[in-house]
Backbone as a printed PyTorch tensor [residue, N CA C, xyz], in Angstrom:
tensor([[[145.7650, 116.3410, 148.7300],
         [147.1460, 116.8840, 148.6370],
         [148.2010, 116.4610, 149.3530]],

        [[149.2440, 115.5620, 148.8320],
         [150.4930, 114.5220, 149.1880],
         [151.4770, 115.8170, 149.1080]],

        [[152.3700, 115.6900, 150.3800],
         [153.1950, 116.4520, 150.5950],
         [154.5540, 115.5700, 150.3330]],

        [[155.5550, 116.9580, 149.5990],
         [156.4650, 115.7740, 149.5270],
         [157.8680, 116.0360, 149.8120]],

        [[158.1330, 115.1920, 150.0010],
         [159.6780, 114.4740, 151.1180],
         [160.8360, 115.8610, 150.3510]],

        [[161.1180, 116.7420, 151.5110],
         [162.0910, 117.6770, 150.5580],
         [163.5350, 116.9680, 150.0910]],

        [[164.1900, 117.2280, 149.2770],
         [165.2260, 116.7920, 148.3680],
         [166.5260, 116.7910, 149.2680]],

        [[167.3980, 116.1310, 149.3820],
         [168.6420, 116.0680, 149.1410],
         [169.1650, 116.8180, 148.7680]],

        [[171.0660, 117.0210, 148.7820],
         [171.8560, 117.2890, 148.1110],
         [171.8300, 116.3230, 146.8860]],

        [[172.5520, 115.4080, 147.5150],
         [172.1490, 113.9950, 146.9710],
         [171.2770, 113.6130, 145.2610]],

        [[170.1210, 114.0030, 145.9680],
         [169.0370, 113.8470, 144.5620],
         [169.0360, 115.2690, 143.8590]],

        [[169.7150, 116.3750, 144.4040],
         [169.9110, 117.0790, 143.4040],
         [170.8840, 117.7030, 142.3880]],

        [[171.9100, 116.7360, 143.0650],
         [173.3670, 116.6620, 141.7450],
         [173.2460, 115.1160, 141.3270]],

        [[171.9890, 114.7460, 141.4810],
         [172.0950, 113.3130, 140.9260],
         [171.9330, 113.5170, 138.7930]],

        [[172.4600, 112.7300, 138.0010],
         [172.4260, 112.5400, 137.0730],
         [172.9040, 110.9630, 136.6930]],

        [[172.1560, 110.9410, 135.3820],
         [171.7110, 109.7840, 134.8080],
         [172.2130, 109.3160, 133.7440]],

        [[174.0990, 109.9100, 133.8960],
         [175.2040, 109.4220, 133.7330],
         [175.7190, 109.3460, 134.6770]],

        [[176.5160, 108.3680, 134.9980],
         [177.1480, 107.6610, 136.1930],
         [178.5350, 108.0770, 136.4620]],

        [[179.3990, 108.9790, 135.0850],
         [180.0500, 109.0270, 135.1510],
         [180.7190, 111.1880, 136.1550]],

        [[178.9360, 111.7390, 136.0440],
         [178.3840, 112.7840, 136.0920],
         [178.3660, 112.8070, 137.3550]],

        [[177.3810, 111.4970, 137.9690],
         [177.0970, 111.4500, 139.4990],
         [178.5030, 111.3400, 140.0610]],

        [[179.3300, 109.9170, 139.9260],
         [180.4110, 109.7870, 140.6130],
         [180.9950, 111.2370, 140.7050]],

        [[180.9750, 112.3670, 140.0910],
         [182.2380, 113.3020, 140.1990],
         [181.0140, 114.2070, 140.5240]],

        [[179.8810, 114.3380, 141.0050],
         [178.8510, 115.5040, 141.6960],
         [179.0180, 114.7900, 143.0180]],

        [[179.2340, 113.9680, 143.1530],
         [179.5010, 112.4410, 144.5910],
         [179.9910, 113.3910, 145.4330]],

        [[181.6740, 113.1420, 144.7110],
         [183.0080, 112.8230, 145.3190],
         [183.5740, 114.3390, 145.8970]],

        [[182.9340, 114.9420, 144.9600],
         [182.9370, 116.6840, 145.4670],
         [181.7450, 116.8420, 146.2760]],

        [[180.7860, 116.5140, 146.2910],
         [180.6070, 116.7360, 147.6520],
         [180.7410, 116.3410, 148.9350]],

        [[180.8140, 114.2520, 149.1530],
         [181.5720, 114.3800, 150.0280],
         [183.3590, 115.0450, 150.5990]],

        [[183.6170, 115.6200, 149.7940],
         [184.6080, 116.3030, 149.8820],
         [184.5900, 117.8980, 150.6570]],

        [[183.1100, 118.6920, 150.0580],
         [182.9450, 119.5210, 151.2190],
         [182.6690, 118.8360, 152.1730]],

        [[181.5870, 117.7510, 152.1670],
         [181.5760, 117.6850, 153.9540],
         [182.6480, 117.2470, 154.8650]],

        [[183.7440, 116.7140, 154.3400],
         [185.4140, 116.5270, 154.9630],
         [185.5350, 117.6080, 155.2820]],

        [[186.0300, 118.7670, 154.2990],
         [186.3660, 119.8270, 154.4350],
         [185.1340, 120.9230, 156.0780]],

        [[184.2380, 120.1270, 156.1930],
         [183.8930, 121.1670, 157.1160],
         [183.5900, 120.5170, 159.0660]],

        [[184.3390, 119.0030, 159.0520],
         [183.8260, 118.5380, 160.0760],
         [185.1570, 119.4080, 161.2700]],

        [[184.7400, 119.5210, 162.3930],
         [186.2400, 120.1500, 163.1540],
         [187.2930, 119.2190, 163.6080]],

        [[188.0680, 119.4980, 163.0560],
         [190.1280, 119.2540, 163.1220],
         [189.5810, 119.3580, 164.7510]],

        [[189.5770, 120.2360, 165.4360],
         [189.7130, 119.7960, 167.0280],
         [188.9000, 118.7480, 167.8680]],

        [[187.7590, 118.7370, 166.8600],
         [186.9400, 117.4080, 167.5070],
         [187.2900, 116.0750, 167.5900]],

        [[188.0240, 116.0660, 166.4060],
         [189.0230, 114.9440, 165.6240],
         [190.2310, 114.2380, 166.7990]],

        [[191.0370, 115.4320, 166.9850],
         [191.8900, 115.8370, 168.3760],
         [191.3960, 115.1830, 169.5510]],

        [[190.0510, 116.3620, 169.8430],
         [189.8260, 115.3610, 170.8090],
         [188.6940, 114.0760, 171.4570]],

        [[189.2460, 113.6480, 170.4490],
         [188.1130, 111.8290, 170.2550],
         [189.6370, 111.5910, 170.6530]],

        [[190.4260, 111.7450, 169.7980],
         [191.5160, 110.8770, 169.7280],
         [192.3220, 110.7180, 170.6290]],

        [[192.7390, 112.2320, 171.2400],
         [193.1750, 112.0550, 172.9450],
         [192.3580, 111.5150, 174.0890]],

        [[190.9230, 110.7780, 173.6850],
         [190.7180, 110.1440, 174.6380],
         [190.5320, 108.8040, 174.5580]],

        [[191.1130, 108.8470, 173.5950],
         [191.6750, 106.7060, 172.9280],
         [192.3150, 106.6350, 173.8430]],

        [[193.8190, 107.7160, 173.9230],
         [195.0890, 107.5800, 173.7840],
         [194.7950, 107.6290, 175.4870]],

        [[193.9560, 108.1420, 176.2460],
         [194.0410, 108.2390, 177.3540],
         [193.2530, 106.6880, 177.9600]],

        [[192.1840, 106.4330, 177.5010],
         [192.2080, 105.0160, 177.7060],
         [193.0810, 104.0950, 177.5050]],

        [[193.8990, 104.1090, 176.5870],
         [194.7730, 102.8470, 176.2450],
         [195.9340, 103.1590, 177.5310]],

        [[196.1430, 103.7540, 178.1430],
         [197.2070, 104.6800, 178.9160],
         [197.0660, 103.7500, 180.6310]],

        [[195.2320, 103.5570, 180.6480],
         [194.9650, 103.6420, 181.6720],
         [194.0460, 102.0160, 181.9160]],

        [[194.3080, 101.3500, 180.4630],
         [193.9880, 100.0260, 180.2970],
         [192.2650,  99.8520, 180.4560]],

        [[191.4080, 100.6580, 180.4080],
         [190.9760, 100.9420, 179.6200],
         [189.8860, 100.0950, 178.5780]],

        [[188.4630,  99.5880, 178.6480],
         [188.0070,  99.2110, 177.7400],
         [187.0790, 100.3550, 176.7530]],

        [[187.0490, 100.3300, 175.7900],
         [186.8500, 101.1920, 173.9380],
         [186.3120, 100.4960, 173.5700]],

        [[184.3310, 101.1030, 173.9020],
         [183.3050,  99.9370, 173.3420],
         [182.4450, 101.1010, 172.0680]],

        [[182.5840, 100.3460, 171.1320],
         [182.1340, 100.7550, 169.8560],
         [180.5210, 100.2650, 169.8300]],

        [[179.5000, 101.0030, 169.0910],
         [178.1810, 100.4970, 168.9460],
         [178.0010, 101.1530, 167.7450]],

        [[176.4960, 100.3030, 166.4330],
         [176.2360, 101.8770, 166.0540],
         [174.9140, 100.1470, 165.7350]],

        [[174.0100, 100.6900, 164.7040],
         [172.9690,  99.8740, 164.0320],
         [173.3440,  99.5720, 162.5090]],

        [[172.9460,  99.2810, 161.3300],
         [172.7250,  98.5250, 160.3040],
         [174.3280,  98.9700, 160.1710]],

        [[174.5540,  99.9650, 158.8440],
         [175.7600, 100.8230, 158.4590],
         [176.7370, 100.8500, 159.5110]],

        [[176.3800, 101.6830, 160.4530],
         [176.8110, 101.8270, 161.1610],
         [177.6280, 100.9170, 162.5650]],

        [[176.9630,  99.2710, 163.1040],
         [177.6830,  98.1430, 163.0810],
         [178.3000,  97.9740, 162.1980]],

        [[178.2880,  97.9710, 161.2250],
         [179.6900,  97.6460, 160.4080],
         [180.7360,  98.1830, 160.2950]],

        [[180.6030,  99.8310, 160.7980],
         [181.8340, 100.2330, 161.2350],
         [182.5570, 100.2770, 162.5430]],

        [[181.2920, 100.0590, 163.6560],
         [181.8350,  99.6210, 164.9690],
         [182.9700,  98.7040, 164.6270]],

        [[182.4710,  97.8900, 164.0260],
         [183.3920,  96.4910, 163.7150],
         [184.5990,  96.6790, 162.9380]],

        [[184.6370,  97.9370, 161.9490],
         [186.0180,  98.0690, 161.1760],
         [186.7530,  99.3370, 162.6190]],

        [[185.8850,  99.5120, 163.8490],
         [186.8890, 101.1830, 164.2710],
         [187.2690,  99.9850, 165.2810]],

        [[186.4810,  98.7170, 165.8280],
         [187.4820,  98.1240, 166.7840],
         [188.6530,  97.3430, 166.4640]],

        [[188.2740,  96.9510, 165.2490],
         [189.5940,  96.1400, 164.4960],
         [190.7450,  97.0260, 164.3760]],

        [[190.6160,  97.7270, 163.6640],
         [191.5930,  98.7700, 163.4400],
         [192.6350,  99.5350, 164.8810]],

        [[191.6090,  99.7860, 165.6490],
         [192.4100, 100.3230, 166.5760],
         [193.0610,  99.0940, 167.7630]],

        [[192.4390,  98.2040, 167.4110],
         [192.7430,  97.6470, 168.4460],
         [193.3200,  96.2820, 168.0050]],

        [[193.9330,  95.0640, 166.5900],
         [194.6730,  94.8770, 166.2380],
         [195.6050,  96.2280, 165.2890]],

        [[194.7850,  96.7920, 164.7160],
         [195.1930,  97.5160, 163.8690],
         [196.5510,  98.5410, 163.7880]],

        [[196.5070,  98.8030, 165.3500],
         [197.7070,  99.7510, 165.9000],
         [198.4470,  98.7600, 165.6510]],

        [[198.8620,  97.2290, 165.9760],
         [199.7010,  96.1620, 166.2570],
         [200.8070,  96.8640, 167.6350]],

        [[199.8790,  96.7030, 168.7350],
         [200.8280,  97.1590, 169.5450],
         [199.4030,  95.8270, 170.9770]],

        [[200.8240,  95.4090, 171.1790],
         [200.6110,  94.2410, 172.2490],
         [200.9850,  94.1210, 173.5590]],

        [[202.0850,  94.9550, 174.0450],
         [202.0350,  94.7510, 175.6260],
         [201.0850,  96.2190, 175.2510]],

        [[200.9680,  97.4280, 175.2710],
         [199.5660,  98.1700, 176.0190],
         [198.9340,  98.6290, 175.0930]],

        [[197.8090,  97.7150, 174.3730],
         [196.8160,  97.8030, 173.5370],
         [195.9200,  98.5160, 173.1720]],

        [[194.8100,  98.5600, 172.7310],
         [193.9690,  99.7360, 172.5260],
         [192.4350,  98.3060, 172.8140]],

        [[191.9330,  98.1970, 173.8680],
         [191.3070,  96.9650, 174.2240],
         [189.8940,  98.2150, 173.2730]],

        [[189.6830,  97.4770, 173.0510],
         [188.6650,  98.4460, 171.8330],
         [187.9050,  97.0140, 171.1990]],

        [[186.0600,  97.1680, 171.4960],
         [185.4810,  95.7990, 171.4460],
         [184.1370,  96.2320, 170.8830]],

        [[183.5360,  95.6810, 170.1820],
         [182.1090,  96.2430, 169.4750],
         [181.3210,  95.3200, 169.9040]],

        [[180.1440,  96.3830, 170.3530],
         [179.2540,  95.8440, 171.0210],
         [178.2530,  95.2260, 169.8490]],

        [[178.2880,  95.7160, 168.7530],
         [177.6330,  95.2950, 167.8140],
         [177.7780,  93.5910, 166.9920]],

        [[178.9250,  92.7400, 166.7170],
         [179.7610,  92.1290, 166.8760],
         [179.1190,  90.3550, 167.4280]],

        [[178.3380,  90.1070, 168.1630],
         [178.4150,  88.8200, 168.6080],
         [176.5930,  88.1750, 168.3010]],

        [[176.7200,  87.7710, 167.6110],
         [174.9050,  87.6970, 167.0780],
         [174.1060,  86.9890, 167.9180]],

        [[174.6010,  85.7730, 168.3990],
         [174.1430,  85.1970, 169.2920],
         [173.8130,  86.3690, 170.7400]],

        [[174.5400,  86.7050, 170.7830],
         [173.9130,  87.8450, 172.0950],
         [173.1730,  88.6250, 171.6520]],

        [[173.7260,  88.9330, 170.8070],
         [172.7920,  90.2810, 170.0370],
         [170.8020,  89.7390, 169.5570]],

        [[170.9300,  88.5470, 169.7610],
         [169.3360,  88.2970, 169.3650],
         [168.7630,  87.3890, 170.6100]],

        [[170.0340,  87.4650, 171.5590],
         [169.4320,  86.7530, 172.8970],
         [168.7250,  87.7350, 173.9570]],

        [[168.7780,  89.1450, 173.7140],
         [169.1450,  90.4920, 174.0450],
         [167.9060,  90.9090, 173.3300]],

        [[167.7700,  91.2740, 172.2840],
         [166.9020,  91.6810, 171.5960],
         [165.8950,  90.1580, 171.3760]],

        [[165.8500,  89.1280, 172.3460],
         [164.2630,  88.0620, 171.8820],
         [163.8050,  88.2120, 173.4360]],

        [[165.2680,  88.6210, 174.5440],
         [164.4660,  88.3870, 175.2970],
         [163.6960,  90.2750, 176.7010]],

        [[164.7780,  90.5580, 176.3400],
         [164.5630,  92.1590, 176.2710],
         [164.0770,  93.1180, 175.5540]],

        [[164.0880,  93.0670, 174.3060],
         [163.8420,  94.2180, 173.1370],
         [165.3500,  94.5930, 172.5050]],

        [[164.8110,  94.7000, 171.2230],
         [166.1420,  95.8990, 170.2950],
         [166.7310,  96.7440, 171.3370]],

        [[165.9370,  97.5700, 171.9690],
         [166.2230,  98.4950, 172.6260],
         [167.4350,  98.6670, 174.0280]],

        [[167.4970,  97.3580, 174.2050],
         [167.9370,  96.9980, 175.0590],
         [169.2120,  95.9970, 175.0140]],

        [[169.7810,  96.0840, 173.8930],
         [170.9230,  95.3410, 172.9210],
         [172.5860,  95.5800, 173.7940]],

        [[172.3350,  97.2860, 173.7590],
         [173.4350,  97.4980, 174.3000],
         [174.0350,  97.7790, 175.2090]],

        [[172.4940,  97.8610, 176.2440],
         [172.8810,  98.3200, 177.4580],
         [173.2900,  97.0760, 178.2110]],

        [[172.2860,  95.7120, 178.4010],
         [172.9270,  95.1830, 178.6480],
         [174.2030,  94.3410, 178.1150]],

        [[174.6150,  94.4300, 177.3510],
         [176.5110,  94.5500, 177.4210],
         [177.0340,  94.9950, 178.2850]],

        [[176.7660,  96.2570, 178.2660],
         [177.6680,  96.9180, 179.2560],
         [177.6720,  96.7510, 180.7300]],

        [[175.8670,  96.4030, 180.8810],
         [176.0450,  96.0390, 182.5880],
         [176.6350,  95.4000, 182.7290]],

        [[177.6270,  94.2090, 181.9020],
         [178.2910,  93.0180, 181.9810],
         [179.6080,  93.2550, 182.1290]],

        [[179.5710,  94.2050, 180.5970],
         [181.1320,  94.5460, 180.1720],
         [182.2170,  96.0080, 180.8470]],

        [[181.1290,  96.7300, 181.0770],
         [181.6290,  98.6900, 181.5760],
         [181.8870,  98.2780, 182.7230]],

        [[182.8090,  99.6160, 182.8390],
         [183.4850,  99.5660, 184.5480],
         [183.4330, 101.1770, 184.2210]],

        [[183.6700, 102.0030, 185.2390],
         [184.2610, 103.3830, 186.0310],
         [185.5580, 103.2860, 184.6340]],

        [[185.4340, 104.5470, 184.0370],
         [186.8360, 104.8640, 183.1430],
         [187.0680, 104.2260, 181.8430]],

        [[186.3440, 103.4570, 181.6180],
         [186.1850, 102.9310, 180.1410],
         [185.0500, 103.8100, 179.2450]],

        [[185.4210, 104.0660, 177.7110],
         [184.7820, 104.8630, 176.5460],
         [183.3190, 104.1280, 176.0310]],

        [[182.6430, 104.7160, 175.4640],
         [181.7680, 104.0000, 175.0330],
         [180.8420, 105.0860, 173.6260]],

        [[181.3800, 104.7770, 172.5350],
         [181.8420, 105.4540, 170.9890],
         [180.1850, 105.0960, 170.6090]],

        [[179.4240, 105.7970, 170.4200],
         [177.9130, 105.4320, 169.8500],
         [177.9820, 105.8940, 168.3530]],

        [[178.2070, 105.2240, 167.3050],
         [177.8060, 105.0360, 165.4600],
         [176.5500, 105.8010, 165.1370]],

        [[176.2580, 106.7690, 164.7850],
         [174.9250, 107.1250, 163.7610],
         [174.7850, 108.2700, 163.2090]],

        [[173.8810, 107.7250, 162.3080],
         [173.7110, 109.0620, 161.1520],
         [172.7870, 110.1410, 162.3670]],

        [[171.5100, 109.5420, 162.1220],
         [170.4760, 110.1660, 162.7340],
         [170.5570, 110.8560, 163.6710]],

        [[171.4110, 109.6270, 164.6500],
         [171.6760, 109.9940, 166.0690],
         [170.5160, 109.6480, 167.4650]],

        [[169.6170, 109.8310, 166.3070],
         [168.3980, 108.9740, 167.2690],
         [168.3650, 107.9720, 167.8890]],

        [[168.5020, 106.5490, 168.0010],
         [168.5600, 105.2210, 167.7650],
         [169.0270, 104.9920, 169.3920]],

        [[167.3320, 104.1700, 169.6790],
         [167.2800, 104.5550, 170.7710],
         [167.8590, 103.3490, 171.5530]],

        [[168.1300, 102.7310, 171.2550],
         [169.0950, 100.9970, 172.0470],
         [170.4160, 102.1130, 172.1600]],

        [[171.2950, 102.8200, 171.2070],
         [172.0800, 104.0760, 171.7760],
         [172.5290, 104.7310, 172.5300]],

        [[170.6190, 105.4850, 172.6000],
         [170.9090, 106.6220, 173.3140],
         [170.2280, 106.0270, 174.7840]],

        [[169.6250, 104.7690, 175.0760],
         [169.7110, 104.0500, 176.2400],
         [171.5100, 103.5460, 176.6530]],

        [[172.2390, 103.6590, 176.0160],
         [173.6930, 103.1020, 176.3360],
         [174.1520, 104.4780, 176.8630]],

        [[173.9450, 105.3590, 176.2190],
         [174.2860, 106.6410, 176.1210],
         [173.8200, 106.5120, 177.7640]],

        [[172.7660, 106.9980, 178.1790],
         [172.1160, 107.5820, 179.6110],
         [172.3790, 106.3020, 180.5820]],

        [[173.1180, 104.8350, 180.5030],
         [173.5010, 104.0890, 180.9710],
         [174.6230, 104.6900, 181.3850]],

        [[175.7240, 104.4070, 180.3000],
         [177.0630, 104.3930, 180.5900],
         [177.8240, 105.7960, 181.2770]],

        [[176.8190, 106.5840, 181.3560],
         [176.4940, 107.8670, 181.8720],
         [176.8160, 107.7370, 183.6980]],

        [[175.7730, 106.7520, 183.6110],
         [175.3390, 106.1830, 185.5720],
         [176.0900, 105.6760, 186.2490]],

        [[176.8540, 104.9390, 185.4290],
         [178.0330, 104.3300, 185.5200],
         [179.5120, 104.8160, 185.5890]],

        [[179.9240, 105.6110, 185.1200],
         [181.0960, 106.9210, 185.2260],
         [181.4850, 106.1750, 183.3430]],

        [[181.1580, 105.9700, 182.5470],
         [181.6680, 105.3920, 181.2430],
         [181.8850, 107.0670, 180.5260]],

        [[183.0990, 107.4450, 180.1490],
         [183.3050, 108.8610, 179.0100],
         [182.2920, 108.0630, 177.4740]],

        [[180.9030, 109.0800, 177.0310],
         [179.9370, 108.5450, 176.1410],
         [180.8280, 109.4440, 175.1100]],

        [[180.9020, 109.0180, 173.4950],
         [181.2950, 109.8350, 172.7150],
         [180.3060, 109.6220, 171.8080]],

        [[179.3420, 110.4190, 170.5190],
         [179.2630, 110.1610, 169.4680],
         [179.7460, 110.8070, 168.2290]],

        [[179.3910, 109.7850, 167.3530],
         [180.1730, 109.8350, 165.9330],
         [178.8700, 110.1580, 165.2270]],

        [[178.1360, 111.7200, 164.7030],
         [176.3600, 111.6390, 164.6060],
         [177.0370, 112.2570, 163.2760]],

        [[175.9960, 112.9230, 162.4050],
         [175.3130, 113.2450, 161.5600],
         [174.4400, 114.2930, 161.2190]],

        [[173.8030, 114.5420, 159.9700],
         [172.4790, 115.2400, 159.8790],
         [171.8850, 116.1470, 160.6550]],

        [[171.5130, 116.3220, 161.8300],
         [171.1110, 117.2260, 162.2350],
         [171.6930, 116.8450, 164.0830]],

        [[171.9340, 115.8780, 164.2980],
         [173.0890, 115.5190, 165.1620],
         [172.2330, 114.2210, 165.8930]],

        [[170.5820, 114.8200, 166.1340],
         [169.7280, 114.1050, 167.1050],
         [170.0810, 114.6720, 168.5140]],

        [[169.6250, 113.0930, 169.2460],
         [170.0340, 113.1960, 170.9840],
         [170.9970, 112.7360, 170.8860]],

        [[172.0850, 112.3010, 170.2610],
         [172.8060, 111.6350, 170.6550],
         [173.8140, 112.6010, 170.8500]],

        [[174.5800, 113.8000, 170.2700],
         [174.8320, 115.0610, 169.8850],
         [174.7150, 115.3900, 170.8280]],

        [[173.7390, 115.7220, 171.4010],
         [172.9880, 116.3040, 172.4980],
         [173.5290, 115.5430, 174.0250]],

        [[173.2490, 114.3340, 174.0910],
         [173.6180, 113.8250, 175.4810],
         [175.6650, 113.1710, 175.6520]],

        [[175.7790, 113.2560, 174.5950],
         [177.1470, 112.4930, 174.5050],
         [178.3130, 113.4900, 174.9110]],

        [[179.0700, 112.4980, 176.3880],
         [180.1200, 113.6610, 176.4820],
         [181.0360, 114.3630, 175.8480]],

        [[180.8090, 114.1050, 174.2870],
         [182.3900, 114.1840, 173.5920],
         [181.9070, 113.9100, 172.1290]],

        [[182.1680, 114.5470, 170.8130],
         [182.0520, 113.3650, 169.6090],
         [182.4840, 114.7750, 168.1800]],

        [[182.2730, 113.7700, 167.0060],
         [182.3830, 114.3860, 165.8740],
         [181.1000, 114.4660, 164.9200]],

        [[181.0020, 115.4490, 164.7740],
         [179.6520, 115.6410, 163.7580],
         [180.0440, 115.9530, 162.2670]],

        [[178.9990, 114.6860, 161.7960],
         [179.7520, 114.7630, 159.9840],
         [178.1700, 115.7770, 159.1090]],

        [[179.0600, 116.8750, 159.0360],
         [177.5860, 117.6370, 158.6580],
         [177.2830, 117.3590, 157.3960]],

        [[176.7820, 116.4430, 156.9200],
         [176.0090, 115.9870, 156.0800],
         [174.1210, 116.7780, 156.0210]],

        [[173.2920, 116.4590, 155.1010],
         [171.8130, 116.6090, 155.2630],
         [171.2480, 115.3540, 155.2210]],

        [[170.1450, 115.7760, 155.8300],
         [169.4060, 114.6300, 156.3700],
         [168.9510, 113.7300, 155.3530]],

        [[168.7450, 112.6400, 155.3550],
         [168.7330, 111.5910, 155.1280],
         [170.0070, 110.9920, 153.5370]],

        [[171.1640, 111.7240, 154.2920],
         [171.9670, 111.6710, 153.3820],
         [172.9950, 110.5870, 153.8170]],

        [[172.8020, 109.4920, 153.7870],
         [173.3800, 108.4400, 155.0020],
         [174.7490, 107.8810, 154.2100]],

        [[174.3520, 107.7330, 152.5030],
         [176.0300, 107.0290, 151.9100],
         [177.2910, 108.1830, 152.7830]],

        [[177.0370, 109.9000, 152.3970],
         [178.4510, 110.4520, 152.6530],
         [178.2900, 110.6510, 154.1930]],

        [[177.5130, 110.1430, 154.5870],
         [177.5640, 110.2180, 156.1880],
         [178.6740, 108.8750, 157.0360]],

        [[177.6790, 107.4300, 156.5510],
         [178.8000, 106.4490, 156.8520],
         [180.5140, 106.4250, 156.3810]],

        [[180.0170, 107.6200, 154.6490],
         [181.7320, 107.7900, 154.1870],
         [182.7440, 107.9970, 154.6100]],

        [[182.2150, 109.1070, 155.9990],
         [182.8790, 109.8970, 156.4620],
         [183.3630, 109.6040, 157.5110]],

        [[182.3630, 109.1520, 158.0860],
         [182.5060, 108.2000, 159.7910],
         [183.9890, 106.7970, 159.2390]],

        [[183.5240, 106.0730, 157.9680],
         [184.7670, 105.3250, 157.7350],
         [186.0760, 105.9610, 157.0660]],

        [[185.5950, 106.8060, 156.8670],
         [186.9570, 107.8460, 156.6640],
         [187.3490, 108.3700, 158.6900]],

        [[186.9830, 108.4150, 159.1160],
         [187.5530, 108.8820, 160.0410],
         [188.1830, 107.7880, 161.2500]],

        [[187.3130, 106.5450, 160.9360],
         [188.2430, 105.3270, 161.5720],
         [189.5550, 104.7600, 160.9050]],

        [[189.8700, 105.0620, 159.8480],
         [190.9220, 104.9860, 159.5190],
         [191.8590, 106.3420, 159.6230]],

        [[190.9260, 107.8700, 159.6720],
         [192.2210, 108.9480, 159.5820],
         [192.6490, 107.7540, 161.2590]],

        [[191.7040, 108.2250, 161.9360],
         [192.5960, 107.8820, 163.8970],
         [193.5370, 106.7960, 163.9240]],

        [[192.6980, 105.9250, 163.4560],
         [193.9040, 104.7340, 163.1540],
         [195.1250, 104.6900, 162.8950]],

        [[195.3240, 105.7830, 161.7400],
         [196.6200, 105.9730, 160.7480],
         [196.9390, 106.3520, 161.4820]],

        [[196.8590, 107.4290, 162.4930],
         [197.5050, 108.7220, 163.5230],
         [198.2000, 107.5780, 164.9580]],

        [[197.0060, 107.0580, 165.3110],
         [197.3990, 105.7980, 166.5680],
         [198.6570, 105.0320, 166.3820]],

        [[198.6210, 104.6740, 164.7220],
         [199.2080, 103.2710, 164.6070],
         [200.7610, 104.3330, 164.8720]],

        [[200.7790, 105.1400, 164.1440],
         [202.3020, 106.0570, 163.7400],
         [203.0620, 106.7230, 165.1810]],

        [[201.5410, 106.8530, 165.7440],
         [202.0880, 107.9850, 167.5910],
         [202.8210, 107.0030, 168.0230]],

        [[202.1740, 105.5840, 168.3160],
         [203.1310, 104.4450, 169.0290],
         [204.1520, 103.9870, 168.8630]],

        [[203.7840, 104.2010, 167.2150],
         [205.2100, 103.3750, 166.7470],
         [206.4000, 104.5230, 167.0640]],

        [[205.9810, 106.0720, 167.3940],
         [207.1550, 106.6490, 167.3410],
         [207.0130, 107.5190, 168.7020]],

        [[205.9140, 106.6890, 169.8730],
         [206.4040, 107.6620, 171.0040],
         [207.4670, 107.1040, 171.8310]]])
């Protein structure tokens, strides 16, 4: 007897009618968005502002779709805020394919972020790890190393939060259910645009 994989919300509200499915998906996405802690978003935003004030670096990291979100976050916060006199020094550790393949080939994929932090990171910096599952070994290793050298760690997670949610100094959790990668990654991108929109206007009106 084979065990069936439990269905998540997307499986349950699936419809062969694309219009109905679109409504169901967007309704569910709204539900997930409304369940996020506004206090956690505020704390995350304030940490970025403190890093800017200190001239600290803000490192973003993620795998797969979350790697794209890491790139987008770094772009929106560093360039999108349009402040070059006192910028957010944001960098995505997921961007340099030559570095990633060299480190993966020579030291293993689990070391691709740690090895970069050993070169670039310093006490007082921030590491933002983006992961739906919260269990990516390379991100967990990066958080462990960051803590050793005094880098604040922030986790943007989903599902049950995994290990990252437990070990990071702070974070924002997206309460989508297991294997709901679409809503989880959708909301992480909303967080990017929400936080960046606030920072741009905060700096302009300061």
